[in-house]
C-alpha positions in Angstrom: -19.9 -68.1 170.5 -22.5 -69.5 168.2 -23.5 -67.3 164.8 -27.1 -67.1 166.1 -25.7 -65.1 169.3 -23.5 -62.6 167.2 -24.8 -59.0 167.3 -24.8 -57.7 163.4 -22.4 -55.2 162.0 -25.2 -52.4 162.0 -25.6 -53.0 165.8 -22.2 -52.5 166.4 -22.2 -49.5 164.5 -25.2 -48.0 166.1 -23.4 -48.9 169.4 -20.6 -46.8 168.3 -22.6 -43.3 167.4 -24.5 -44.1 170.8 -21.0 -43.5 172.3 -20.2 -40.4 170.4 -23.6 -38.9 171.3 -23.4 -39.7 174.9 -19.7 -38.1 174.4 -21.5 -34.7 173.5 -24.4 -34.9 175.6 -21.7 -35.3 178.9 -19.3 -32.6 177.7 -22.4 -30.2 177.2 -23.6 -31.0 180.6 -20.5 -30.3 182.2 -20.2 -27.1 180.5 -23.7 -26.2 181.6 -23.2 -27.4 185.1 -24.8 -25.5 188.3 -22.8 -26.9 190.7 -20.7 -29.6 192.2 -23.8 -31.9 192.5 -25.4 -31.1 189.4 -27.9 -33.9 188.7 -27.4 -33.2 184.8 -24.1 -34.1 184.9 -24.4 -37.2 186.7 -27.0 -38.6 184.2 -24.9 -37.7 181.4 -22.2 -39.5 183.0 -24.2 -42.5 183.6 -25.4 -42.3 180.0 -21.9 -42.1 178.6 -20.8 -45.2 181.0 -24.1 -47.3 179.5 -23.0 -46.7 175.7 -19.4 -47.6 176.3 -20.5 -50.5 178.2 -22.7 -51.6 175.3 -20.4 -50.8 172.8 -17.6 -52.6 174.2 -19.8 -55.8 174.7 -21.1 -55.6 171.2 -17.4 -55.2 170.0 -16.0 -58.1 171.3 -19.2 -60.4 170.5 -19.1 -59.5 167.1 -15.3 -58.8 166.5 -13.5 -60.4 169.4 -12.2 -56.9 170.0 -12.2 -54.7 173.0 -12.2 -51.3 174.0 -9.9 -49.1 176.7 -13.1 -48.2 178.3 -13.3 -48.9 181.8 -16.5 -48.9 183.7 -16.5 -47.5 187.5 -17.6 -50.2 189.8 -18.4 -50.3 193.1 -14.7 -49.9 194.5 -15.4 -46.5 195.8 -17.9 -48.2 198.3 -15.6 -50.3 200.0 -14.3 -49.5 203.4 -10.8 -49.0 204.0 -8.8 -52.1 203.6 -7.6 -53.7 207.1 -6.7 -57.3 206.0 -3.0 -58.6 205.7 -0.7 -56.7 204.3 0.8 -59.9 202.9 -2.1 -62.6 202.2 -1.1 -66.1 202.2 -4.7 -67.1 201.2 -7.7 -65.4 199.4 -11.3 -66.3 198.7 -13.1 -65.4 195.3 -16.9 -64.7 195.6 -18.8 -64.8 192.5 -22.5 -64.2 192.0 -24.2 -64.2 188.7 -28.0 -63.7 188.2 -29.9 -65.0 185.2 -33.4 -64.8 184.2 -35.1 -68.1 182.1 -35.9 -66.1 179.3 -36.5 -69.2 177.2 -38.0 -72.3 179.1 -38.2 -74.3 175.9 -34.7 -73.7 174.6 -33.5 -74.6 178.1 -35.2 -77.8 178.4 -33.8 -78.9 174.9 -30.3 -78.2 176.0 -31.2 -80.4 179.2 -32.7 -83.0 176.9 -29.6 -83.5 174.9 -27.2 -83.9 178.0 -29.9 -86.3 179.4 -29.9 -88.6 176.1 -26.1 -88.6 176.4 -25.8 -89.7 179.7 -26.7 -93.3 180.4 -27.2 -92.8 184.1 -30.0 -90.2 183.5 -32.0 -92.3 181.3 -35.7 -92.8 182.2 -35.4 -89.8 184.8 -37.0 -87.2 182.5 -35.6 -84.4 184.8 -35.2 -82.4 181.7 -39.3 -82.0 181.5 -39.4 -79.4 184.3 -37.5 -76.0 184.3 -36.1 -76.7 187.6 -34.7 -80.2 186.4 -33.4 -79.0 183.2 -31.5 -76.2 185.3 -29.9 -79.0 187.7 -28.9 -81.1 184.8 -27.1 -78.2 183.0 -25.5 -76.8 185.9 -24.4 -80.2 186.9 -22.9 -80.6 183.3 -21.4 -77.8 182.5 -19.0 -75.3 184.5 -20.4 -71.6 185.5 -18.3 -70.0 183.4 -19.2 -72.1 180.5 -22.7 -71.4 181.3 -21.9 -67.8 181.6 -20.3 -67.3 178.0 -23.1 -69.8 176.5 -26.1 -68.8 178.3 -28.2 -67.3 175.4 -28.1 -71.1 174.1 -29.3 -72.3 177.0 -32.2 -70.0 177.0 -31.0 -67.6 179.8 -30.6 -64.0 180.1 -27.8 -62.1 182.0 -28.7 -60.1 185.0 -26.4 -58.4 187.3 -23.1 -60.1 188.8 -20.4 -59.6 191.2 -17.3 -60.9 191.8 -15.3 -60.1 195.1 -11.6 -61.1 196.0 -10.8 -61.2 199.8 -7.6 -62.0 201.5 -6.5 -63.8 204.7 -3.9 -64.8 206.6 -4.5 -68.5 206.4 -6.8 -70.8 204.4 -10.2 -71.9 205.9 -10.4 -75.4 207.2 -12.1 -77.8 204.6 -15.7 -77.7 204.9 -15.9 -75.0 207.5 -17.8 -72.4 205.3 -19.7 -74.7 203.1 -23.1 -74.1 205.1 -23.2 -70.4 205.0 -20.6 -69.5 202.0 -21.3 -65.7 202.0 -22.0 -64.9 206.0 -18.5 -64.4 207.3 -16.9 -61.9 204.9 -15.2 -59.0 206.4 -15.9 -56.1 204.0 -12.5 -54.5 205.3 -10.7 -57.9 203.8 -12.0 -57.1 200.4 -9.1 -56.5 198.2 -10.8 -55.7 194.7 -14.3 -55.9 193.4 -15.8 -55.9 190.0 -19.5 -55.2 189.4 -21.8 -55.7 186.3 -25.3 -54.3 186.1 -28.2 -54.7 183.8 -29.3 -51.3 184.5 -26.4 -50.1 182.2 -27.8 -52.4 179.4 -31.4 -51.3 179.8 -30.1 -47.6 179.6 -28.1 -47.8 176.5 -30.4 -50.2 174.6 -32.9 -47.0 175.3 -30.7 -44.7 173.6 -30.0 -47.2 170.7 -33.7 -47.4 170.0 -33.8 -43.4 170.0 -30.8 -43.4 167.3 -32.3 -46.2 165.4 -35.6 -44.5 165.1 -34.0 -41.3 163.8 -31.8 -43.0 161.1 -33.1 -42.1 157.8 -30.1 -44.3 156.0 -32.2 -47.3 155.3 -30.0 -49.4 157.2 -33.0 -50.8 159.1 -34.5 -50.1 162.3 -34.1 -51.7 166.0 -36.9 -54.3 165.3 -34.6 -55.7 162.3 -31.7 -55.7 164.4 -33.3 -57.3 167.1 -34.0 -60.3 164.7 -30.7 -60.6 163.4 -29.4 -60.7 166.9 -31.7 -63.2 168.2 -31.9 -65.5 165.1 -33.9 -68.6 164.2 -34.4 -70.5 167.2 -35.7 -73.5 165.8 -32.7 -73.6 163.4 -30.2 -73.0 166.4 -31.8 -76.0 168.4 -31.1 -78.4 165.6 -27.4 -77.5 165.6 -24.6 -79.0 167.8 -22.5 -76.2 169.7 -19.2 -75.6 168.4 -16.6 -76.6 170.8 -14.7 -73.4 169.8 -17.6 -71.6 171.4 -16.7 -72.8 174.9 -14.1 -70.0 175.6 -14.8 -68.5 178.7 -15.8 -64.5 178.3 -15.9 -62.7 181.7 -14.4 -59.2 180.4 -15.8 -57.5 183.5 -14.2 -59.8 185.8 -10.9 -60.3 184.4 -7.9 -58.3 184.1 -7.4 -57.6 180.1 
């Protein structure tokens, strides 16, 4: 990971405080619950999940450390598994959504790829956003883009990973025209989801906590500037090969 993408120590500390606050709110809601489906308990649960998610990610980004928290995914919404008991083949389906947050940074990275590739000389595909996307996704593996998305001017959205089981592997080329249309939900062994909803909720909580901070450690705007870094300086730096480590914490066993 590049230094420009790292959160500050103050932001990690603020996320930890947000987890403590969310724990207190959740316990208070449980103690006051009015019934089995009390919406206040449900909301407090979601806030706690959001706080734990944000803290886990910031802790990893800053210190390369993880927590024992596991955010509930959508496993409980899957139908009962009826696939083979001893599958001899499996399929892994992955979808990751991104927003093009910084088109100029995206195209700057694509120009570097284009300049280093003799076959791309004179094509000028990096001059458009869709051309730059084609260059970058053709040059880098999807997992590397996922771990370095900020360097490419992208912003993470929702993502999901499904593992499905089968008795035998599909014939080569059989499903390429419609890769996701023939999936039987009852053959899904496990599923992992990451939603930007958690991030949106927790940053609202962090903003509230930081606005009420009288310790002089800085406000949310200062933290955001520290996290974002100087884009111009970053674009002049070469990527560190050590930054290429794939980080898909929500999609792999720890």
